[in-house]
C-alpha positions as CSV (number, residue, x, y, z in Angstrom):
1,M,-19.6,16.8,-0.9
2,T,-21.2,19.8,-3.0
3,I,-24.0,21.4,-1.5
4,F,-26.1,24.4,-2.6
5,H,-28.5,26.6,-0.4
6,N,-30.8,28.9,-1.8
7,I,-32.3,32.6,-0.7
8,P,-36.0,32.3,-0.3
9,F,-37.7,35.1,-1.9
10,E,-38.6,37.1,1.3
11,R,-35.0,37.0,1.9
12,L,-33.8,38.5,-1.4
13,Q,-32.2,42.2,-1.1
14,V,-32.0,44.5,-4.6
15,G,-27.8,44.8,-4.8
16,M,-27.1,41.2,-4.2
17,E,-24.4,39.7,-6.0
18,A,-23.3,36.3,-6.8
19,H,-20.3,35.2,-9.1
20,A,-18.7,31.9,-10.6
21,E,-15.3,31.1,-12.7
22,R,-15.4,28.8,-15.1
23,L,-12.3,27.5,-17.2
24,C,-13.2,26.5,-21.0
25,V,-11.9,23.4,-21.8
26,A,-12.3,21.0,-24.9
27,D,-14.5,18.5,-23.2
28,D,-17.0,21.1,-22.5
29,F,-17.5,22.0,-26.3
30,Y,-17.8,18.3,-27.1
31,V,-20.7,17.7,-24.3
32,F,-22.4,20.7,-25.6
33,A,-22.2,19.6,-29.4
34,H,-23.8,16.3,-28.0
35,A,-26.5,18.1,-25.9
36,S,-27.7,20.7,-28.4
37,G,-27.0,18.8,-31.9
38,N,-24.8,22.1,-32.5
39,L,-21.9,20.8,-34.6
40,N,-20.7,23.7,-35.6
41,P,-17.3,22.8,-36.4
42,L,-16.1,26.3,-35.3
43,H,-16.6,25.3,-32.1
44,I,-15.0,21.8,-31.9
45,P,-11.7,21.5,-30.7
46,E,-9.3,21.2,-33.4
47,A,-12.0,21.3,-36.4
48,D,-11.5,24.4,-38.5
49,G,-14.6,26.0,-39.0
50,D,-13.4,28.6,-41.6
51,G,-11.1,27.1,-44.1
52,D,-8.0,29.2,-43.1
53,G,-6.1,26.3,-42.0
54,V,-6.3,26.8,-38.0
55,P,-8.4,25.8,-35.5
56,E,-11.1,27.9,-33.8
57,A,-12.3,26.3,-30.8
58,I,-14.6,29.0,-30.2
59,A,-17.0,28.9,-27.1
60,P,-20.5,28.7,-28.3
61,S,-22.6,31.5,-27.4
62,A,-25.2,29.3,-25.8
63,W,-23.2,27.4,-23.9
64,I,-22.1,30.6,-22.5
65,G,-25.8,31.6,-21.5
66,A,-25.9,28.4,-19.9
67,L,-23.2,29.1,-17.5
68,I,-25.4,31.9,-16.0
69,S,-28.2,29.7,-15.5
70,G,-25.7,27.4,-13.2
71,V,-25.1,30.7,-11.4
72,L,-29.0,31.3,-10.9
73,G,-29.3,27.5,-9.9
74,N,-26.8,27.0,-8.1
75,Q,-26.4,30.6,-6.0
76,L,-28.7,33.5,-6.7
77,P,-31.2,32.8,-6.0
78,G,-30.3,29.3,-5.8
79,P,-31.8,25.4,-5.7
80,G,-35.5,26.1,-6.5
81,T,-35.4,28.8,-8.9
82,V,-37.3,28.6,-11.9
83,Y,-36.0,30.9,-15.4
84,E,-38.9,32.7,-16.6
85,S,-37.1,34.8,-19.2
86,Q,-33.3,35.9,-20.2
87,T,-32.3,38.2,-22.7
88,L,-28.7,38.4,-23.6
89,R,-26.5,40.4,-26.2
90,F,-22.8,38.8,-27.0
91,V,-20.6,41.5,-27.4
92,G,-17.5,39.4,-27.8
93,H,-15.8,35.5,-27.9
94,A,-14.0,32.9,-25.6
95,T,-12.2,30.1,-26.5
96,E,-10.7,26.8,-24.8
97,G,-8.2,27.9,-22.5
98,D,-10.4,30.9,-21.2
99,T,-11.3,31.8,-17.9
100,L,-15.0,33.1,-17.4
101,R,-16.3,35.0,-14.8
102,I,-20.0,35.0,-14.5
103,T,-21.8,37.6,-12.4
104,V,-25.6,38.1,-11.7
105,R,-27.0,40.8,-9.4
106,L,-30.5,41.3,-8.3
107,L,-32.2,44.4,-9.9
108,E,-35.8,44.4,-9.0
109,K,-38.1,42.3,-6.6
110,L,-41.5,41.8,-8.8
111,D,-44.7,40.2,-7.8
112,G,-45.3,36.5,-7.7
113,R,-41.7,35.9,-6.4
114,R,-40.0,37.0,-9.8
115,V,-37.3,38.6,-9.7
116,R,-34.6,40.6,-11.9
117,L,-31.4,40.4,-12.4
118,D,-28.4,41.8,-14.1
119,T,-26.2,39.0,-15.9
120,R,-22.8,38.9,-17.6
121,V,-19.8,37.1,-18.6
122,T,-16.4,38.6,-19.0
123,G,-13.4,37.2,-20.2
124,T,-9.8,36.4,-18.7
125,D,-8.9,40.2,-19.1
126,G,-12.5,41.5,-17.8
127,T,-13.7,42.4,-21.3
128,A,-17.3,41.8,-21.7
129,I,-18.5,38.6,-23.6
130,A,-22.0,38.6,-22.6
131,E,-24.4,41.0,-21.4
132,G,-28.4,40.5,-20.1
133,E,-31.3,40.4,-18.0
134,A,-33.2,37.7,-16.6
135,V,-36.8,37.0,-14.6
136,V,-36.7,34.0,-12.5
137,I,-39.3,33.0,-10.3
138,A,-37.1,32.9,-7.0
139,P,-37.8,29.7,-4.2
140,A,-40.4,30.2,-1.4
141,I,-38.7,28.1,1.4
142,D,-35.2,27.6,2.4
143,T,-34.0,24.0,0.3
144,Q,-30.4,22.6,-0.4
145,F,-29.1,20.5,-3.0
146,D,-26.4,18.1,-2.5
147,A,-24.9,17.5,-6.3
148,S,-22.4,14.8,-5.2
149,D,-24.7,12.2,-6.5
150,V,-25.4,13.8,-10.2
151,P,-23.5,11.0,-12.4
152,G,-20.6,11.8,-14.3
153,L,-19.5,12.4,-18.0
154,A,-16.6,11.1,-20.0
155,V,-15.8,12.3,-23.3
156,H,-15.0,9.3,-25.2
157,R,-11.9,11.3,-27.4
158,H,-8.2,9.7,-27.8
159,R,-6.3,12.7,-27.8
160,H,-2.9,10.5,-26.7
161,F,-3.8,8.6,-29.8
162,D,-3.6,11.9,-31.8
163,A,-0.3,12.9,-30.5
164,L,1.2,9.7,-31.4
165,L,-0.2,10.2,-34.9
166,K,1.5,13.8,-35.0
167,R,4.5,12.5,-33.8
168,A,5.0,9.6,-36.0
169,E,3.5,11.1,-39.5
170,P,6.7,13.3,-40.5
171,L,8.9,10.4,-39.9
172,A,10.2,8.7,-42.9
173,P,7.5,5.6,-43.5
174,I,8.9,1.9,-42.4
175,P,9.0,-0.6,-44.9
176,T,6.6,-3.3,-43.2
177,A,5.6,-6.5,-44.3
178,V,2.4,-7.5,-44.4
179,V,1.6,-11.1,-43.4
180,V,-1.5,-12.4,-45.9
181,P,-3.4,-9.4,-46.0
182,D,-6.1,-11.3,-48.1
183,D,-9.2,-9.6,-46.5
184,A,-10.6,-6.1,-46.3
185,A,-9.9,-5.7,-42.6
186,S,-6.1,-6.5,-42.7
187,L,-5.4,-5.0,-46.0
188,E,-7.3,-1.8,-44.7
189,G,-5.3,-1.3,-42.0
190,A,-2.2,-1.7,-44.0
191,L,-3.6,1.1,-46.9
192,M,-4.7,3.5,-44.0
193,A,-1.2,3.4,-42.4
194,A,0.4,4.1,-45.6
195,D,-2.0,6.6,-46.4
196,H,-0.5,8.4,-43.0
197,T,2.9,7.9,-44.6
198,L,3.2,5.7,-41.2
199,I,4.5,2.6,-43.6
200,T,5.5,1.6,-46.7
201,P,3.6,-1.8,-47.6
202,I,5.1,-4.9,-48.8
203,L,2.3,-7.3,-49.4
204,V,3.1,-10.9,-48.8
205,G,0.4,-13.8,-49.5
206,D,-1.7,-14.8,-52.4
207,P,-1.9,-12.0,-55.1
208,A,-5.4,-13.3,-56.2
209,R,-6.9,-13.5,-52.6
210,I,-5.4,-9.6,-52.0
211,A,-6.4,-8.1,-55.2
212,A,-9.8,-9.4,-54.4
213,A,-9.9,-7.9,-50.9
214,A,-8.5,-4.5,-52.7
215,E,-11.3,-4.3,-54.9
216,A,-13.8,-4.8,-51.9
217,L,-12.6,-1.9,-50.5
218,G,-12.5,0.0,-53.6
219,R,-9.1,0.3,-53.5
220,D,-6.3,0.6,-56.5
221,L,-2.8,-1.3,-55.3
222,T,-0.5,0.0,-58.2
223,G,2.6,1.0,-56.9
224,I,2.6,-1.7,-54.2
225,E,4.9,-4.2,-54.1
226,I,3.2,-7.8,-53.7
227,I,5.4,-10.9,-52.9
228,E,3.4,-14.4,-53.9
229,A,3.2,-16.9,-51.0
230,D,0.7,-20.1,-51.9
231,S,0.3,-20.6,-48.0
232,D,0.3,-18.5,-44.9
233,H,3.1,-20.5,-43.8
234,L,5.4,-19.3,-46.4
235,A,4.2,-16.0,-46.5
236,A,5.5,-15.8,-43.1
237,V,9.0,-17.1,-43.9
238,R,9.1,-15.1,-46.7
239,S,8.2,-11.6,-44.3
240,V,10.8,-12.6,-42.0
241,A,13.5,-13.0,-44.6
242,L,12.4,-9.7,-46.0
243,V,13.4,-8.2,-42.6
244,K,16.3,-10.1,-42.1
245,D,17.4,-8.7,-45.8
246,G,16.9,-5.1,-44.8
247,R,14.2,-4.5,-46.9
248,A,11.7,-4.4,-44.1
249,R,12.0,-3.3,-40.9
250,A,8.7,-4.2,-39.3
251,L,6.0,-7.3,-39.7
252,M,2.1,-6.4,-39.7
253,K,-0.1,-9.7,-39.0
254,G,-2.9,-10.5,-41.9
255,Q,-5.3,-12.6,-42.1
256,M,-3.8,-15.3,-40.2
257,H,-2.5,-17.3,-37.1
258,T,-0.6,-15.3,-34.4
259,D,1.3,-18.9,-33.9
260,I,2.2,-19.5,-37.6
261,L,3.3,-16.0,-37.7
262,L,6.0,-16.5,-34.2
263,S,7.1,-19.8,-35.2
264,A,8.9,-18.2,-38.1
265,V,9.9,-15.6,-36.4
266,L,11.2,-17.5,-33.9
267,S,12.9,-19.9,-36.0
268,H,16.7,-21.1,-34.5
269,E,17.7,-21.2,-38.2
270,A,15.8,-18.7,-40.1
271,G,13.9,-16.2,-37.8
272,L,14.4,-13.0,-35.6
273,R,15.5,-14.3,-32.1
274,T,17.0,-11.9,-30.2
275,G,18.7,-12.6,-26.7
276,R,15.2,-11.2,-25.7
277,R,11.6,-13.3,-25.2
278,L,8.9,-12.2,-26.9
279,S,6.0,-10.7,-25.4
280,H,3.3,-8.3,-26.4
281,C,2.0,-5.0,-25.3
282,F,-1.3,-3.3,-25.6
283,V,-0.8,0.8,-25.4
284,F,-4.3,2.3,-24.7
285,D,-5.6,5.5,-24.7
286,V,-8.0,5.5,-21.8
287,P,-10.7,8.5,-21.8
288,G,-10.3,10.6,-18.5
289,L,-6.8,9.0,-18.0
290,P,-3.8,11.5,-18.4
291,H,-1.6,9.8,-20.3
292,L,-1.1,6.2,-22.4
293,L,-1.4,3.3,-20.8
294,T,0.2,0.0,-21.5
295,V,-1.1,-3.6,-20.6
296,T,1.3,-6.9,-21.2
297,D,1.5,-9.3,-21.5
298,A,-1.9,-10.2,-22.7
299,A,-1.0,-12.2,-26.2
300,I,1.9,-14.8,-26.3
301,N,3.0,-15.7,-22.6
302,I,0.7,-17.6,-21.1
303,A,2.0,-18.3,-17.7
304,P,5.6,-16.6,-17.6
305,D,8.0,-17.5,-14.6
306,L,10.2,-15.0,-13.3
307,A,12.7,-14.7,-16.1
308,A,10.1,-14.3,-18.7
309,K,8.5,-11.5,-16.9
310,V,12.1,-9.3,-16.9
311,D,11.9,-9.6,-20.4
312,I,8.3,-8.8,-20.3
313,V,8.7,-5.7,-18.2
314,Q,12.1,-4.4,-20.2
315,N,10.6,-4.8,-23.4
316,A,7.6,-2.6,-22.1
317,I,10.2,0.2,-20.8
318,D,12.2,0.3,-24.2
319,L,8.8,0.4,-25.9
320,L,7.6,3.3,-24.0
321,I,11.1,5.4,-24.0
322,A,10.6,5.1,-27.9
323,L,7.1,6.5,-27.9
324,G,8.5,9.4,-25.6
325,I,7.9,8.5,-22.0
326,E,12.1,9.5,-20.4
327,T,11.2,7.8,-17.2
328,P,8.2,4.9,-17.8
329,K,6.3,3.9,-14.4
330,V,5.8,0.1,-14.4
331,G,3.4,-1.5,-12.4
332,I,3.6,-5.0,-11.2
333,L,0.1,-6.1,-10.6
334,S,-1.6,-8.7,-8.2
335,A,-4.8,-9.0,-5.9
336,V,-3.1,-7.5,-3.1
337,E,0.0,-4.8,-2.6
338,T,1.3,-6.8,0.3
339,V,4.2,-9.5,-0.2
340,T,2.5,-12.9,0.6
341,P,3.7,-16.5,0.1
342,K,0.2,-17.3,-0.5
343,I,0.5,-15.5,-4.0
344,P,3.2,-16.3,-6.3
345,S,2.5,-13.0,-8.1
346,T,3.3,-11.0,-5.3
347,L,6.7,-12.7,-5.0
348,D,7.7,-12.2,-8.1
349,A,6.3,-8.7,-8.1
350,A,8.8,-8.1,-5.3
351,I,11.6,-9.4,-6.9
352,L,11.4,-7.5,-10.1
353,S,11.3,-4.3,-7.8
354,K,14.3,-4.8,-6.4
355,M,15.9,-5.7,-9.7
356,A,15.2,-3.0,-10.9
357,D,16.5,-1.0,-7.9
358,R,19.8,-2.9,-8.9
359,G,20.3,-2.4,-12.0
360,Q,18.9,-5.5,-13.7
361,I,16.2,-3.9,-15.2
362,T,16.7,-0.4,-16.5
363,G,15.2,3.2,-17.9
364,G,12.3,2.9,-16.1
365,L,10.8,2.8,-12.4
366,V,9.0,-0.6,-11.1
367,D,7.5,-0.8,-8.2
368,G,4.8,-4.0,-6.8
369,P,3.2,-5.6,-5.9
370,L,0.4,-3.4,-6.6
371,A,-3.5,-4.1,-6.8
372,L,-5.6,-2.6,-9.7
373,D,-6.7,0.2,-8.1
374,N,-3.9,1.6,-6.0
375,A,-1.3,1.3,-9.4
376,L,-3.9,4.0,-11.0
377,D,-5.7,5.9,-8.7
378,L,-3.4,8.0,-6.4
379,Q,-6.4,8.4,-3.6
380,A,-6.2,4.7,-3.6
381,A,-2.8,4.1,-2.7
382,R,-2.7,6.7,-0.2
383,T,-5.5,5.4,1.6
384,K,-3.5,2.4,2.0
385,G,-0.7,4.1,2.9
386,I,1.8,3.3,-0.2
387,K,4.6,5.7,-0.9
388,S,5.8,5.4,-4.4
389,L,7.2,7.3,-7.8
390,V,4.8,4.5,-9.1
391,A,1.6,3.8,-7.5
392,G,-1.6,6.0,-8.8
393,R,0.6,7.0,-11.6
394,A,1.7,3.8,-13.7
395,D,1.9,4.1,-17.2
396,V,2.8,0.2,-17.9
397,L,0.4,-2.5,-16.2
398,V,2.3,-5.9,-15.9
399,A,0.0,-8.6,-15.4
400,P,0.8,-12.1,-13.3
401,N,-0.3,-13.9,-16.3
402,L,-1.9,-14.0,-19.8
403,E,-5.3,-14.5,-18.8
404,A,-5.7,-11.5,-16.6
405,G,-3.5,-9.9,-18.9
406,N,-6.1,-10.2,-21.3
407,M,-9.2,-9.6,-19.4
408,L,-7.8,-6.6,-18.8
409,A,-7.0,-5.3,-21.9
410,K,-10.8,-6.7,-23.0
411,E,-12.4,-4.7,-19.9
412,L,-10.5,-1.6,-20.8
413,T,-11.6,-1.6,-24.5
414,F,-15.3,-2.7,-24.1
415,A,-16.2,-1.5,-20.9
416,A,-13.8,1.9,-20.5
417,H,-14.3,2.9,-24.2
418,A,-10.7,2.8,-24.5
419,E,-8.8,2.3,-28.1
420,G,-5.9,-0.2,-27.9
421,G,-2.7,-0.3,-30.6
422,G,-1.0,-3.6,-30.4
423,V,3.0,-4.5,-31.2
424,V,4.9,-7.2,-30.4
425,M,8.8,-6.5,-29.0
426,G,11.4,-8.7,-28.2
427,A,12.1,-9.7,-31.9
428,R,14.7,-8.0,-34.4
429,C,12.0,-5.6,-35.4
430,P,8.5,-4.5,-34.1
431,I,5.4,-7.0,-35.0
432,I,2.3,-5.6,-35.3
433,L,-0.9,-7.6,-34.3
434,T,-4.2,-6.7,-35.4
435,S,-7.4,-7.8,-34.9
436,R,-10.5,-7.8,-36.9
437,A,-12.3,-6.2,-34.2
438,D,-9.4,-3.1,-34.1
439,S,-11.2,0.1,-35.0
440,A,-9.4,2.5,-37.5
441,K,-7.9,4.4,-34.5
442,A,-6.5,1.9,-33.2
443,R,-5.0,0.2,-36.3
444,L,-3.4,3.7,-37.2
445,A,-2.0,3.6,-33.5
446,S,-0.6,0.6,-33.7
447,A,1.3,1.6,-37.2
448,A,2.5,4.9,-35.3
449,I,3.6,2.8,-32.6
450,V,5.8,0.5,-34.6
451,A,7.0,3.5,-36.9
452,L,8.1,5.5,-33.4
453,C,9.8,2.0,-32.1
454,A,11.4,0.8,-34.9
455,G,15.0,1.8,-34.3
456,S,14.4,0.4,-30.6
457,V,14.8,-3.1,-30.7
458,P,17.5,-5.4,-28.5
459,E,20.6,-7.1,-29.8
């Protein structure tokens, strides 16, 4: 609970002071840009505002001035204060990461409940940033305000995906067979990934349709290999053969049914089977979450049994290790966090946890059953008395079945504004499953994930 108290005009005395400190963070600058309409790139984190090749992330001066109003409105005089005037002289700059100290000091009481105050902002080292004076109308009576009900804000940016792209782009592009990219959406995804040097696409399908899709995009396919296939099935077979022959190290699904592609992948004679079951991983960048979040399986295994879940968990752990997470934390989801025979998924969760303890699942920490709240929220886990290295910190959420996983993935995408890249693990190469609904960022993220994990496949 955050409660602010005021000081009515009659109790104000010359010399009274109030202070506040504020850390400059990127989200503040984004919020100010949207609220003010000032999109000057000098103030936008990660943007280069003056063309020198270095992002500036300078705190907007008007935002710094607004911090003064926060002290006036919250502390001195406090709730009920009305601004009359403010003068400011900006004598320095602040940047992302600086801690600012805001100070107001009462200089004079005037008529009509007006008061004059000295206002100033200093930087981390005490250097002056802004100086000026304010005249405000002070409140007449005691009052207080509970600010805990003020709605919060979430900045919808996807810094975790940006970090993935930065890690993947210096790598050599992965030769990737793009299966039936004969519509604009699927071809664009492949070409964008190529533009970012994530993949070297080999387009497999009807050359005339692929050319028409490129024309619709205004893209030139000169220098890109195209392998003719007059049906989706033949395109899938030839793409799988490219992997088996060592010419491709990843697959990307285009405008075709997933089951046609996976049928070719799972062929006993000519496919890409390993000793592991295939499973799909959605890797999400969720606004407000301090790390990537993976949901599995939401696309392939409809009602996995315990043996299938072992592979699903191991596939997800292997993927996240390839993405740079040293020891992934895996939460096995159910409706409750206690083991009960009435809910079979809680039994599977408990068994999977014990299998990880005994080395039958390796590379990560596995715990369950966990309800969704105590898998993601540390306070929820503590409230329920759950002591675990996974609870409240899960990197991976393992759904009890495809329906639950798919609903969770769609909720994250459309309700939580998450971006999700998808990849199938368990075959001799990673497989990108794209969707028409995927954003450009999600398509690039899927390619970056494959670029980072292409060398991490089971035997």
